[in-house]
C-alpha positions as CSV (number, residue, x, y, z in Angstrom):
1,M,65.2,-112.8,-65.6
2,R,61.4,-111.9,-64.3
3,T,59.2,-109.8,-66.9
4,G,56.6,-107.5,-64.9
5,C,55.8,-104.1,-64.7
6,F,57.8,-101.2,-62.6
7,C,57.1,-101.1,-59.1
8,N,59.6,-98.1,-58.0
9,P,58.1,-94.8,-58.3
10,G,59.6,-93.0,-61.2
11,A,61.6,-96.4,-62.9
12,G,58.6,-96.8,-65.6
13,E,58.7,-92.9,-66.1
14,V,62.6,-93.0,-66.8
15,A,62.7,-96.1,-68.9
16,F,60.3,-94.6,-71.3
17,H,61.0,-91.1,-71.3
18,L,58.0,-90.1,-69.9
19,S,58.5,-86.4,-69.5
20,K,57.0,-84.2,-66.3
21,E,54.8,-82.2,-69.1
22,K,53.9,-85.4,-70.1
23,L,52.9,-87.1,-66.6
24,Q,51.0,-83.7,-65.7
25,S,48.7,-83.7,-68.5
26,I,47.7,-87.0,-67.7
27,F,47.0,-86.6,-63.8
28,K,45.9,-83.1,-63.7
29,G,45.1,-82.2,-67.2
30,D,43.4,-84.3,-69.7
31,G,43.6,-87.3,-68.3
32,K,41.6,-86.4,-64.7
33,E,38.5,-88.0,-66.4
34,I,40.1,-91.2,-67.4
35,L,42.2,-92.3,-64.6
36,P,39.2,-93.1,-61.9
37,N,37.7,-95.5,-65.4
38,L,40.9,-97.2,-65.4
39,Y,40.5,-101.0,-64.6
40,K,37.3,-101.1,-64.6
41,G,37.0,-103.9,-67.6
42,H,33.8,-102.8,-70.0
43,E,32.9,-99.4,-67.9
44,G,36.6,-98.0,-68.2
45,I,39.6,-97.9,-70.6
46,T,42.0,-101.3,-70.7
47,W,45.5,-100.9,-69.1
48,D,46.7,-100.6,-73.0
49,Q,44.6,-98.3,-73.7
50,F,46.1,-96.1,-71.4
51,L,49.6,-97.1,-72.4
52,T,48.5,-96.2,-75.8
53,N,47.3,-92.3,-74.6
54,L,50.5,-92.1,-73.0
55,G,52.6,-92.7,-76.0
56,M,54.1,-96.0,-74.6
57,Q,54.3,-99.3,-76.6
58,S,54.4,-101.3,-73.1
59,G,54.3,-100.9,-69.7
60,G,56.9,-103.6,-68.4
61,A,60.1,-105.1,-69.0
62,V,62.4,-107.8,-68.8
63,R,65.0,-107.1,-65.8
64,V,68.0,-109.5,-64.7
65,S,69.1,-109.6,-61.4
66,L,72.6,-109.4,-60.8
67,G,74.4,-110.8,-57.1
68,L,77.7,-111.2,-55.0
69,A,77.6,-114.6,-56.7
70,T,77.6,-113.4,-60.5
71,N,80.8,-113.3,-62.8
72,F,81.3,-112.3,-65.8
73,A,81.0,-115.5,-67.7
74,D,77.2,-115.5,-66.1
75,V,76.5,-111.4,-67.6
76,Y,78.8,-113.0,-71.2
77,R,75.7,-115.8,-71.5
78,F,72.7,-114.0,-70.5
79,M,74.3,-111.3,-73.3
80,Q,74.3,-114.1,-75.9
81,F,71.1,-115.3,-75.2
82,A,69.7,-112.0,-75.1
83,E,71.2,-111.4,-78.6
84,T,69.2,-113.8,-80.1
85,F,65.4,-111.9,-79.8
86,L,67.6,-108.9,-81.4
87,D,65.1,-107.9,-84.4
88,A,62.8,-110.4,-83.6
89,F,59.3,-109.8,-82.8
90,P,56.5,-111.8,-82.0
91,S,54.0,-113.8,-84.3
92,E,51.0,-113.2,-81.8
93,S,47.9,-111.5,-82.5
94,N,44.6,-110.8,-81.0
95,L,45.4,-111.2,-78.1
96,Q,43.3,-110.0,-75.0
97,P,43.8,-106.6,-73.8
98,R,45.6,-106.3,-70.0
99,V,43.1,-105.3,-67.5
100,H,46.1,-104.4,-65.0
101,C,49.7,-104.9,-64.7
């Protein structure tokens, strides 16, 4: 299990149901002034602000890798573990914004 951003082109767009029209409005239209300022700290916008502009809550995911040695019992145990997080929300607040993925 690991967390992080989506490295495969298109994976985040599919996972977060971002339409072609929404992406074009960011990269070709309304967002043309925003993108050059992304990642520039105080001079630009934060990664969190960019994601908010896209209508996304997060830009990453928790991923689980399965392999040749993985069996049904492994997956079942993981699903039991993952179910403990259903309807659970973090209690932290006032976290520093992310400046990059």
